[in-house]
Backbone as CSV, one residue per row, in Angstrom:
resi,resn,N_x,N_y,N_z,CA_x,CA_y,CA_z,C_x,C_y,C_z
1,MET,25.639,63.502,109.944,25.267,64.001,111.275,25.756,62.850,112.165
2,LEU,26.129,63.246,113.481,26.529,62.472,114.407,25.730,61.757,115.016
3,PRO,26.168,60.238,115.332,25.081,59.553,116.312,25.004,60.289,117.566
4,LEU,23.838,60.126,118.469,23.694,60.757,119.631,24.965,60.557,120.623
5,GLY,25.342,59.492,120.725,26.443,59.312,121.779,27.650,58.653,121.095
6,MET,28.706,59.415,121.108,29.962,58.847,120.258,31.011,58.828,121.220
7,TYR,32.078,57.822,121.230,33.050,57.601,122.149,34.322,57.550,121.414
8,ILE,35.202,57.939,121.799,36.827,57.697,121.330,37.669,57.194,122.350
9,ILE,38.664,56.581,121.634,39.846,55.928,122.582,40.816,55.736,121.494
10,LYS,42.205,56.099,122.404,43.337,55.942,121.637,43.803,54.755,121.997
11,VAL,44.320,53.765,121.077,45.071,52.354,121.486,46.395,52.570,121.220
12,LYS,47.193,52.232,121.954,48.737,52.226,121.954,49.054,50.957,121.075
13,GLY,49.909,51.408,119.987,50.566,50.249,119.271,51.754,49.714,119.950
14,LYS,52.059,48.544,119.367,53.365,48.109,119.942,54.398,47.513,118.832
15,ALA,55.560,47.730,118.935,56.476,47.317,118.017,56.319,47.928,116.618
16,LYS,55.997,47.274,115.635,55.570,47.836,114.266,54.273,48.322,114.213
17,ILE,53.449,47.902,115.060,51.984,48.350,114.900,51.755,49.741,115.429
18,PRO,51.176,50.637,114.749,51.109,51.897,115.006,50.010,52.238,115.982
19,ASP,49.813,53.443,116.524,48.844,53.943,117.612,47.534,53.933,116.557
20,TYR,46.406,53.730,117.060,45.042,53.551,116.380,43.796,54.490,117.276
21,ILE,43.030,55.010,116.657,41.883,55.897,117.061,40.672,55.013,116.708
22,GLN,39.968,54.636,117.862,38.655,53.963,117.559,37.464,55.019,117.849
23,LEU,36.398,54.990,117.047,35.316,55.760,117.383,34.198,54.815,117.493
24,ARG,33.365,54.773,118.661,32.330,53.885,119.046,31.059,54.723,119.049
25,ASP,29.847,54.100,118.868,28.558,54.705,118.869,28.176,54.405,120.516
26,ASP,26.819,54.718,120.757,26.599,54.791,122.234,26.273,53.156,122.449
27,SER,26.265,52.218,121.593,26.228,50.885,121.968,27.459,50.157,121.863
28,PHE,28.559,51.131,121.758,29.960,50.571,121.796,30.250,50.070,120.515
29,VAL,29.577,50.128,119.544,29.928,49.299,118.426,31.109,50.373,117.465
30,LEU,31.862,49.622,117.075,33.055,50.224,116.288,32.481,50.951,115.020
31,VAL,32.764,52.242,114.899,32.090,53.073,113.805,33.311,53.405,113.023
32,ALA,34.421,53.856,113.295,35.579,54.287,112.918,36.905,53.599,113.379
33,TYR,37.875,53.304,112.441,39.152,52.904,113.205,40.205,53.354,112.260
34,PHE,41.060,54.214,112.716,42.096,54.881,111.849,43.462,54.932,112.496
35,ARG,44.668,55.211,111.886,45.804,55.416,112.377,45.978,56.972,113.034
36,ALA,46.498,57.020,114.429,46.493,58.212,114.917,47.424,59.027,114.346
37,ASP,48.373,58.654,113.657,49.593,59.481,112.923,49.161,60.092,111.535
38,ARG,47.986,59.687,111.051,47.748,60.209,109.748,46.925,61.371,109.720
39,PRO,46.951,61.982,108.648,46.011,63.166,108.492,44.494,62.560,108.647
40,LEU,43.749,63.306,109.045,42.351,62.820,108.903,41.735,63.232,107.602
41,LYS,41.275,62.234,106.880,40.639,62.695,105.549,39.332,61.746,105.238
42,ASN,38.582,62.259,104.472,37.362,61.464,104.398,36.525,61.323,105.418
43,MET,36.652,62.045,106.669,35.791,62.090,107.696,34.340,62.527,107.685
44,GLU,33.881,63.108,106.443,32.568,63.179,106.323,31.745,61.960,106.338
45,LYS,32.249,60.901,106.005,31.568,59.454,105.921,31.284,59.117,107.365
46,TYR,31.956,59.706,108.364,31.757,59.140,109.818,30.975,60.414,110.349
47,GLY,30.497,61.417,109.992,29.733,62.448,110.234,30.668,63.588,110.838
48,PHE,31.815,63.735,110.423,32.862,64.644,111.000,33.268,65.464,109.760
49,GLY,32.322,65.762,108.962,32.914,66.728,107.659,33.002,68.208,108.369
50,GLY,34.191,68.805,108.074,34.542,70.157,108.386,34.809,70.186,109.998
51,LYS,35.033,69.087,110.629,35.366,69.174,112.089,36.725,68.526,112.125
52,GLU,37.565,68.252,111.096,38.869,67.651,111.047,39.781,67.926,112.030
53,GLN,40.007,69.391,112.055,40.857,70.160,112.940,40.819,70.013,114.232
54,HIS,39.392,70.209,114.753,38.932,70.035,116.010,39.007,68.644,116.676
55,LEU,38.861,67.619,115.821,39.025,66.194,116.042,40.569,65.944,116.419
56,ALA,41.556,66.561,115.406,42.885,66.271,115.407,43.280,66.798,116.935
57,LYS,42.866,67.964,117.514,43.229,68.556,118.497,42.942,67.607,119.815
58,ILE,41.609,67.028,119.729,41.062,66.159,120.799,42.120,64.916,120.783
59,ILE,42.358,64.309,119.458,43.245,63.174,119.394,44.724,63.330,120.096
60,GLU,45.105,64.462,119.757,46.485,65.123,120.254,46.448,64.862,121.753
61,GLY,45.456,65.312,122.435,45.432,65.411,123.769,44.865,64.402,124.607
62,LEU,44.566,63.216,123.956,43.820,61.989,124.381,44.934,61.195,124.951
63,PRO,44.787,60.750,126.192,45.504,59.669,127.050,45.188,58.194,126.269
64,PHE,46.070,57.425,126.376,45.949,55.929,125.828,45.050,55.441,126.803
65,GLY,44.180,54.609,126.336,43.369,53.399,126.650,42.207,53.933,127.592
66,LYS,41.828,55.360,127.478,40.852,55.971,128.283,39.774,56.118,127.384
67,LEU,38.712,55.303,127.458,37.423,55.825,126.718,36.677,57.106,127.228
68,GLN,36.510,57.982,126.169,35.960,59.295,126.644,34.854,59.609,125.689
69,LYS,33.859,60.412,126.238,32.672,60.711,125.412,33.157,61.924,124.402
70,LEU,32.740,61.681,123.194,33.129,62.725,122.135,32.191,63.630,121.959
71,SER,32.436,65.071,122.226,31.501,66.039,121.825,32.306,67.068,120.976
72,LEU,31.629,67.395,119.809,32.222,68.201,118.835,31.198,69.293,118.713
């Protein structure tokens, strides 16, 4: 189950550092941190079981550096 408030941000990598996705709770505590270019696996441990494709679409259209409220 998802926490009440979840936020997502796409962080732009530089040089050899890849782009990353951060998921944060309503207190802005880091909940998940994963590469943007990798398939979403084991997302049930973050409360996103069965929502991987929907989350992948959100990540694809997400601008870099803009914190957004996540609603699935």
